[in-house]
N, C-alpha and C positions, 0 to 999 in steps of 0.2 A: 606852690603847694606840694608837699612831699607825696611820694607815690602811695604811701600807706593811708593817705587821706582820700585817695581816689578809688573809684570802683575798678577793680581788676577785671579785665576782659581777656580771656584766654583764647589764643589763636592757634589752631592746629596747623601743622605743616609736615609734609613728607618729601623725600628726595625727588625733586622735580625741577632741575636746573633749566633756566637761570632763576626760577622763582624761589626754590629752596635748593641750595647746593652745599651739602655738608662738607665737600672737599675744599670749598672756597672760604671757609671761616665765616666772618661776619659780613661778607659782601653780597649775600643773597638778597634778591629783590624784596622778598617777603620781610626779611629782617630790616631792610632799609625803610620799607613802607611803615612798619610798626614804629620805628624810631621817628619817622616824620609825623605820624599820627600823634605820638606822645609829645612831640614838640609843638605841634599846631594847636592842640587843645589840652585842657587840664581837667576835664570832667572825668575822663577814663584813663586808666593805665593799661595799655595793650601789652600782652605778655605771650611770648612764643611757647608752644607746647609741641614737642617732637612726637611724631607718629610715623607710620609707614603707609605705603599706598594700599596695602591689604588691610591693615588694622585701623585705618582711619574711620571706618564705619562703626566698628566695635567701640573704639575710644569715644566716638561721638555719642553712642548710646549710653556709654558709661559716664557721660557728662564731664569728661576730662578736658574738653574745650567746647566753645560755643560758636566760634567763627572759623572759617577756613578761606584763605585768600586764593585767587587765581584758580578757581574751581568752576564746574558746570553741573547743573542739576542732573543732566542725562548720564553722568558718570556714576551711576549706581545709587543715586540718592532718592529715587522714586519711593513714595510711601513714607518718607521720614518727615518729622515735624521741622521742616527747614524751608527757608525762602532765599531767593537770590536778589542781590542788588542789581542796579543797572550794570551793563558791561563796562569794565574799567580798561579792557584791552582786548584786541582781536588778534588771533594768530591761528596756529594749527599744526598738524602733523603732515609730513611729506615722506615720500619714498626715496631711498637712495640705493644705488647699486654700483658695483665696480665698473669703471669706464672701459668700454670696449668698442671697437669700430663696428661690430655687428649689432650694437644696441642703440636704440633711439627711444623716444617717449612711448612707443607702442609696447616696450618691454614691460611696462607697469600695468598693462591692460588685463593680463591674465596671470594668476599666481599658480596655476596648475603645474605640478612637477618642480616647483621652486621652494627653497627654504626661505622662510620669512622670520626675521628677528624683531623682537619688541621688548618692552620693559614689563617685568612682572607686576601685575596688579593694575596696569593701565588699561584704559578703555579705547579701542580703536574702531574707526569707521568701517574698515574692511570686514570686521567681525560683528557689525551691528552693535558695537559697544558691549559685547559680552566678554568679560575679563577672566572667565574661568579658564584656568591653565590647561586642564585636560581637554576641554572643548577646542581650544586654540591649537593644541598639539595634534589632536586627531583630525580636525577639519582642515587645518591650513598648514600642517607640518611646521608649526611655529616653534621657535626656540625663544624662551623668555629669559632675560637676564636682568641684572640690577645695575649694570654699568652703562651710562650714556656714552662715555668715550668708547667703551668696548663695543657698543652697538654700531658706532660709526666705523671703528677699526675693522669690525667683522665684514662690513661691506667693502672696505678698501682692499682687504686681503682676499676677498672672494669666499670666505667661510660662510657668509650669508649671501644668498642670491639677492635678497631685498631686505633692507632694514627700514623700519618706520621710526622716524626721528621727529622730535619737536623742532619746528623750523626756527624758533627763537634761539634755541640752544645751538643748532647747527650754524647759525650766523656767527655766534660768538666763537664756536670751535674753529670755524674757517678763518676768522680774523687772527686767531692764535697760530693756526697751522695752514698758512696760505698755499703750501705745496700740495695739500689734499684736494684743492679745487679741481685740478686736472686729472685726479685719480678716481673721481666719482661722477656719476650721472644723477642729477637731482630731478625728481618729477616736477612737472609744471602744475600738475593737478594735486590737490590736497587729499590725503586720506580722510581728514576731518577738518572742518573750519571751526575753531574754538572761539566762543565769546566768553572770555574769562570774567568771572564775577566774584563777589564775596558771598559765600553762603552763610546764613544767619539762623541760629536756632529760634524757632517761633516763641514769642512770649518773653524775650529778654530785652534788655537795654545795653547797648544801642540797638534799635530795631532797623529794618531795611530803610525806612524813610529817613531816619536820622543819619545813617551811614551814607545814603545817597547825597544828602545835603552837605555832609562833611567832605566827601570826596569832590563834590562839585566846587565847594569853596577852595579846596586845595588845588584843584585844576585851574580855577580862575586866578589863583595866586602864583601860578607857574611852577608849583612844587612837583606835581606829577610829571610834567614834561621834563623837568630836570632829572627826576629819578629814572624815567624810561631812557633818557639820553645816556645815562651812565652805562647802560647795558646795550646801547645802540638799538633800542626798541622804539616803536611808535605806539 
């Protein structure tokens, strides 16, 4: 069945590697999952819509998209007409700092007097998921950037005392840059443990129940395991 005979379902996504990585072309996990969904069933044609971490809420209200993958309700979605599927993956954010003989895991217990770097528009556990730039800057001496590689490199060089990084991306980065392993100390504790879901606008098709069934069928068929494995994720 041609795509124009199917119901188009628009999926929002913003820079959030490895889930959406605009520097990696068509290898992002969200794009791969969209392609897998389109192959697995023919009722819907899922289509990617580009947004940003800050504009995703505005674009949702403007109905530019109806689904967003690898997202969590507590990331600023409270009060919106939106529901979450069952978790499709678990992960989280961790702290990293430049390796030094004087540092151990206790270094991550107190942020006082330290510069902390994160990604603009992201919601972090240390700030109780408040993503307001001015609040983060004033309360935590936080520097917010848009580059995930820059976030890691800032910790390596010592420009950031602490960087908060997505663990799933850090794993991929270290596999490409194994020499960085010995240059950083990674926290054993999480800044936040994330249960990644698909957020769905209420009242649309496919609804949460249909997506849960579809994802379960794909998991049973081994499709999701193969996708996660491509990115060394579980």
